[in-house]
N, C-alpha and C positions, 0 to 999 in steps of 0.2 A: 505697797510695792514687795514688802517682805513677804506677803503671801504669796507674791508671783515667784520669788524665788524658791519659796518651799514646794509649789507647784512644780514647778520646772526641774527641779535637783532634787525630787523626793527619794530617788534611787541613786544618788552619788555617794562616793565613799566617805567613810570618815572624815567631817570637815577638820580641816585643818584650822587651827587657831589663826584668827585674823592676821596678828602679829607675825606670823611666820608664813603668810601667803605672801605671794609677790602681788605686786600691785594689778590691779586688773588693766590698766593701761600697758603695764610692761608685759603682761602676758598675752593680751592681744598683739599688740605689734610685734612682739618677737615671735609668736605663732605665726603672723602672717609673713613675716621675712621667711620663717623655716618652709611654710608652705609653699611662698615663690619660689624658693630655691629646690624644692623638691619638684616642682613641676617643670623647673628650667633645665633639671638633671639630663644627661642622655645616656646614662648607664643606672644600672638597678643599685648599685652599692651605696650611695647615698641614700635613696629613698627607704631601702630596705635597714639601714642603720637607723634613721628616723623612727620609722616602725616598729623596730626591736626598743629602741629607747622608751617608745610611748608602750608598749607592752609591757616593760620591766616596770614602769609606773603603776600602770593598772593592777599587776599582780601585788605590788607591794601595798597598795591603797586597799588590796582584798575588796576591788568592786566585785558585785555580784556578775556571775557569769552570763545569767540570764539577762539582765539590765543590758549588757556588753553587745548580747547576741542581737538583741531587738534594733539596737543603736545600727549595728553593722550590717545586719542582713539586705536591706534595700540598696545600698551602695554597692557591695559587694555581689550582689545577685545582678545588677546592671553590669559591673564590670567585667564579670565573668562571661555574659552574654557577649559585650564588645571584644573580648580577648578570643572567644571562638570565633568570633565574625572575621577579626584581624588574621586569626590564623589559618583560615581556609580561603581568605579571599585576597590576600596580599602575597606577593613576592612570587619567584617560579621555580625554587629550587625545592622539589619534594622534600619532605622529612619522613613523615609518616600519613598513612590512608586508613579509613575504615570502610567498610561495606554494611550499607543501611539498606537492605533491600535492594530496589533497582538503581539506587544512587550510590556513589564512590565519593567519600569526603576526602580529600589531600590537603595536610595540613603542611606549608611550607615552613624553611628554615628562616627567611626574613619574617615570615607571619609572626611564627612562634618567638622570635626576638623581640619582635614590637609589641606582643601582646604580654610578655613578661615584662617589659620596660611599663607599660600601662598599669598592670597590676601593681608594679613595684609603687609608682607615683600614686595611685590612689590610695594604697594601704598607707603609705607614709603621711598624705594629706589628710587622710579620713582620720588616722591614729591623733595626728597632732591637733585638729578640731576636737576629737572626742576628748582628750585630755584638757584641752582648753576650757571646754563646758562643763565638764566635770570637776575642774578645780576652782572656777571662777561663778561665784553666785550670780544669778540671772540679771539682778538690778543692777551690780556694779559693771556687768558686762556690757548691759545697754548704755550705763552713763559712758564707760569708756568709747564706746561706739561715738557716741555725740561729740566727745572730746577729741576724739580724730579726725573732727569734721565731717561725720556722716550726715546727711540732711536731716533735720528734725522728723520730717514726714517718714522718711524711712525707718527711723528708730519707733517712732509711735506704732507704725505697722506693724514692727517686729514685738513690741510692748503687746499689741493685743493679739497677736498670732500665738505668742508664748501663753498669754491667759487663757485663752478658749481652744486651743488646738487640743487639751488633755479631754476637755467637756465634749468636744463633738466627736472625740475618740471613744468616749463613753458611750456617747449615743449610738453611733455606728455599732459598738459591740453589742449592744441591746438589741437593736434590729437584726444582726447578724444570728443571735441568740434565738430571737423569735423565728426566724426564716428555718434554721437548722432543727429547730422542735416540730415544724411543718412540712418537715422532709425537703426543704427548698433547696438543698443540693445534693440529691438522690439522683444521679444521671449527670453526664456532660451538659445537654442541653438546658436540663433545669438549673445547673450551676451558674451557666451564662446568663439566663433569665434573672435569677436572683441575686447575683453580683452587678447587673444593670437596674434592677430596683432598688439595691443598696445604694450604689454610687448617687442614683437620682435622689433619693429621699435624704441621704447627707448633704447633698447639695442645697436640698430646699430648707433644711435646719439650719444650713449656713446663712443663707439670705436672711430667713427669720431671726437669727442669731443677731446678725448685722444689726437689723431694725430696731430690735430691742436694746442692744447694746447703746447705740447713736441716741434714740430718745432717751436713756437712763443718764448716759454722758451731758445732753443738752440740759436735763432735769437738776442736775449736781453741778451747772455754770460753766459747762464746756465751751470755750470759745476758740477753739482750732488749735490749739496746741495743749498737749498734755504737759502738766509738771513733772520733770525728771530730775534725777539726783545729781546735786552738785558736787565735784570732786575736788577736793583739795588740790595744791599746787604739788607737782610731782616732785618728791626731795631727789637729794642728791645721791643717795644710795640707790633710788629707784633708776636715776640715770644712768648710773654706773653698771648695775644689774642689766640694763638693756642694752648698753653698749658693750659690754662682755658678752652676752648672749649674739647680737647681731656679729660681733668679731669672730666666734665659735663657729656660727653657722657659715659664715663666708670661708674662714679658713678650711674647715671640713669640706664643704662644697669643692672648692679649689682644689684639695689635695686629693680628694676622692675622684674628681671628674678628670685629673692629669692635668691641670690648667696651670699648675703652680710654676711660676717662674723662677 
């Protein structure tokens, strides 16, 4: 299981000593509370504050920029598309417009506000999740999920995904390199065909790997449940940290949202 931690967190920041790191269960529950508060916010202030705190932590830990960029590019790309669609498809008050040949795109004031809130929420939630994954070893995080009551089947699936995600990624990179050498991406039409072939080959490799993995697990005595790490009882200091974390998040949420009575 420690090999899993090394594979999943090879590009993590300098690992803090285990005595200095918060308990994985504290990090998981506290991060979940923070993410729920971020998603429930109706103003950009609280999500941006969470995103700023996560950015400061990442800078202090000297995480490689390339590593963070690879982690954040997919969600930020999706949210960028969603923000553009919100800005031009919702609202009625024109704010700005662009000429694109025969088309004219108009962004509305209401759409821009909704897009800003969506971007702030995603930034805060993704930042918090990134900090959790970088700070907590994979095997401890999976054990914490089981401690929190997540079904064992889901945790086992997550364990296997962490184990084989990078192996399949390497195979995809190898296929992509071979396609590039053969000019598979020279031209738009050929690029689409090559991308489709790449997706199909990766899917076939996934199915083949699943069969091989199941056979190997059965040969090693797999009976339907993977052994997971057992965590000791949560100490009083950990409970105190979790309570303080939760209260701080709730208080900050109420103050920033203007709901403080």
